[in-house]
N, C-alpha and C positions, 0 to 999 in steps of 0.2 A: 496627667490619665487620659486613658482610652478605655472605650468600652464597646465590645462586639456581642453578638448575640453566637453561640457556637451549640452543637448538640454534643453530648458527652453521654457514654455509657454510665450508666449510674442503677444504683442498687435501690428498687422500689418495691410497693407492697402493691400487688392487685387485689382490688377489694370483687370479690366474687359470691356467688351465691351459691351455699353449700345446702342449706336446708330451706327449702320454699315454705311459704307460709308458718315461718316461724311467731311464736307469739307476741315479741316483743315490738316486730316488726310492722306498725299498724299504718295502713293506709289512712291517709288526711278523712275526717269524717265527709267534709265538700268534695274529695278526691271519690270517695265510694261510690259505685254506681247505685241509682235508685231501683225501686222495684221495678218500673219500668226499662231498665238497663240504659237509661241515659245518666250522664254524670252532671254530679250540680258544678263542677268545675273548681278554682284553689282560689276561692275569693277570702277576705280576711287576712289578718295577721299573721306573721310567723314570728316565731322567736326562736332561741336558742341560750344555755347556757350552761357551765359546768362549773366543778371543783373535784378538791382530791376525792376521786372514787366515784364519782358521778358525772354523766353526762345528757343532758334534758334539751329534746327540741320539739317545737310543735310548728306542722305546717310548713317543713322545710323539705328542700329533695336532698337526696343522697350525697349530692356534691357537696352539702354543708357538714355530713358527717364525715368524709372522705378531707376536706380540709380540717376538721378539728383532728381527726387521726393522725394527719400529716403532722400537724404543728406538734401534737404530744408525743410521737415516737420518732419526730426529728428524720423521717425517710417518706419521700414521696410516695404518694398514695393514689392510684389511678382507679377509677370508678368503671370496674367490667361486669356490673352487673346486669345492665339491660333493663331495670327496674325505673319506670317512668310515674311519674307523680311526686306528690308532697306526703311525708309520713310524718308519723309522731312517733317519738323516740324516747325510751327513760331506759337509760342504760347503766348499770351498778357494777362497781368490780372492788377488791382488797385494795385498798388505798395503800402505798408505801409510804415510810415515815418521813415526813416533812413535805415539801412542794415537789419533789421531782415524783413522775410518773411510774408507775408500773405497767411496763411494757408489755409480759407476759400476761400478767391480769386483764388488761384492756384487750388483747386479742384473743383472750379467753372468752371473756364475756362477750365480745362483739360476735364470736361463734356461737356462743351456749344461749344467748337471750336473742339475737337478729338472725341466726341462722346464716351469719355472712363471714366469708372467711378471708383473711389475709394471707395473701401467696406471696411468698419471698422469689423476687425477679430480677432480672437486669434489662434496663430499657432505655434507649437513646431519650435524653430528656433536654430540650433546651434551655441553655444557660446564659445569664448575662455575666460576661468575664469582665472585669475591670484591671488592668495592668497600669503600671509609670509608663509614661511616655519615654520614648529613646531619644 
């Protein structure tokens, strides 16, 4: 077997901000500016959990949400929100029967609750290619 890295044009979702200041996208308490304008920083622990029809994270960057969406939707997700800091997210959607995700419901919940949109696109993505040695 041989392996190499190669860029390939791939279907992706771009995670973008559609509705700023959506109620479900909450800056983690320690990242919120104090009354004097200073920031408390992002100390403390972080966590995430998910199940059929829900995703919850505390004190996580949006890259954690992008990773969850990528694994749930089986499509690479590229965070293009340009939002910084850590967030607390409690996302809920109508789960499909069984353990398989409900992609359309997840995408709609991300838009409705977090104000974020998953925009279909094609991007060159670096992939590990494994082949049988000749």
